[in-house]
C-alpha positions in Angstrom: -7.3 -35.5 -27.9 -9.8 -37.9 -29.2 -11.5 -40.5 -26.9 -11.2 -44.1 -28.0 -12.9 -46.8 -26.1 -10.5 -49.4 -24.7 -12.0 -52.9 -24.6 -9.1 -54.2 -22.6 -9.2 -51.5 -20.0 -8.8 -53.7 -16.9 -5.9 -55.6 -18.5 -4.1 -52.5 -19.5 -4.7 -50.9 -16.1 -3.0 -53.9 -14.4 -0.1 -53.6 -16.8 0.2 -49.9 -16.0 0.1 -50.6 -12.2 2.9 -53.2 -12.4 5.1 -50.9 -14.6 4.5 -48.0 -12.3 5.3 -50.2 -9.3 8.5 -51.3 -10.8 9.6 -47.8 -11.8 8.3 -45.8 -8.8 8.6 -48.4 -6.1 6.0 -49.7 -3.7 4.8 -46.2 -2.6 2.9 -45.8 -5.9 0.3 -48.4 -4.9 -0.8 -46.8 -1.6 -3.7 -44.8 -3.2 -6.9 -45.8 -5.0 -7.2 -46.1 -8.7 -8.7 -42.6 -9.0 -5.9 -41.2 -6.7 -8.2 -39.5 -4.2 -6.5 -41.0 -1.2 -3.1 -40.1 -2.5 -4.0 -36.4 -3.2 -5.7 -36.0 0.2 -2.8 -37.3 2.2 -0.3 -35.4 0.0 -2.1 -32.1 0.6 -2.0 -32.5 4.4 1.7 -33.4 4.3 2.4 -30.3 2.2 0.4 -28.1 4.6 2.5 -29.4 7.5 5.7 -28.7 5.6 4.5 -25.2 4.7 3.7 -24.4 8.3 7.2 -25.4 9.3 8.7 -23.3 6.5 6.6 -20.3 7.5 7.9 -20.4 11.1 11.5 -20.5 9.8 11.2 -17.9 7.0 9.9 -14.4 7.0 8.2 -13.1 3.9 9.5 -9.8 2.5 7.1 -7.9 0.3 9.0 -6.4 -2.6 5.9 -5.3 -4.5 5.5 -2.1 -2.4 1.8 -2.7 -2.0 1.8 -0.9 1.4 3.6 2.1 -0.2 1.0 2.3 -3.0 -1.8 2.1 -0.4 -0.1 4.9 1.7 0.3 7.1 -1.4 -3.3 6.5 -2.4 -4.5 7.4 1.1 -2.4 10.6 1.2 -3.6 11.6 -2.3 -7.3 11.1 -1.4 -6.8 13.0 1.9 -5.2 16.0 0.2 -7.9 16.2 -2.5 -10.8 15.7 -0.2 -9.8 18.6 2.2 -11.3 22.0 1.9 -8.3 24.0 3.2 -4.7 23.4 4.1 -5.3 23.4 7.8 -7.9 20.6 7.6 -5.6 18.7 5.3 -2.6 19.0 7.7 -4.8 17.9 10.6 -6.0 14.8 8.8 -2.5 13.9 7.6 -1.0 14.4 11.1 -3.7 12.0 12.5 -2.5 9.3 10.1 0.5 8.7 12.3 3.1 7.7 9.7 5.8 5.1 10.5 9.4 6.3 10.6 10.7 6.6 7.1 7.3 7.3 5.5 7.5 11.1 6.0 9.4 11.3 2.8 6.5 9.9 0.9 4.3 12.6 2.3 6.6 15.2 0.9 6.7 13.4 -2.5 2.9 13.4 -2.6 2.8 17.1 -1.9 5.1 17.6 -4.9 3.1 15.1 -7.1 -0.2 16.7 -6.3 1.1 20.2 -6.9 2.7 19.1 -10.2 -0.7 17.8 -11.4 -2.1 21.4 -11.3 -1.8 23.6 -14.4 -1.1 26.7 -12.2 0.4 27.3 -8.8 -2.1 26.8 -6.0 -1.5 28.4 -2.6 -3.0 25.4 -0.9 0.0 23.1 -1.6 2.5 25.8 -0.6 0.8 26.5 2.7 0.4 22.7 3.4 4.1 22.1 2.8 5.0 25.1 4.9 2.8 23.8 7.8 4.6 20.5 7.7 8.0 22.1 7.5 7.2 24.2 10.6 5.9 21.1 12.5 9.0 18.9 12.1 12.4 19.2 10.5 12.0 15.7 9.0 9.6 17.1 6.4 
């Protein structure tokens, strides 16, 4: 990790180029000495390959980021509401996708479990959703 001045820099650089040409083939000489041309053309080639790969492959998010965001939104909506009717109205306006209804029920239970004592708010909220649709 210590810099040492090389008095024979040009000579050693030529030796390096000939060795790399022998080992890697003629493609190694296509760029400048600093490699700026090589990296620029390589990046564009990689971008084209990635675009082709993206068309053929769909990305599946296994981190459940959307689920965490949904749970956060539900939690904030429940805690920011004054009464259960307002809360139910806000949650119904969210228009959950099929399969996300279960998360709403889980959030009712989680919010209720955070409280030290039973609060009628969560019971009435859960009852309202059970009366609206059998899914809940």
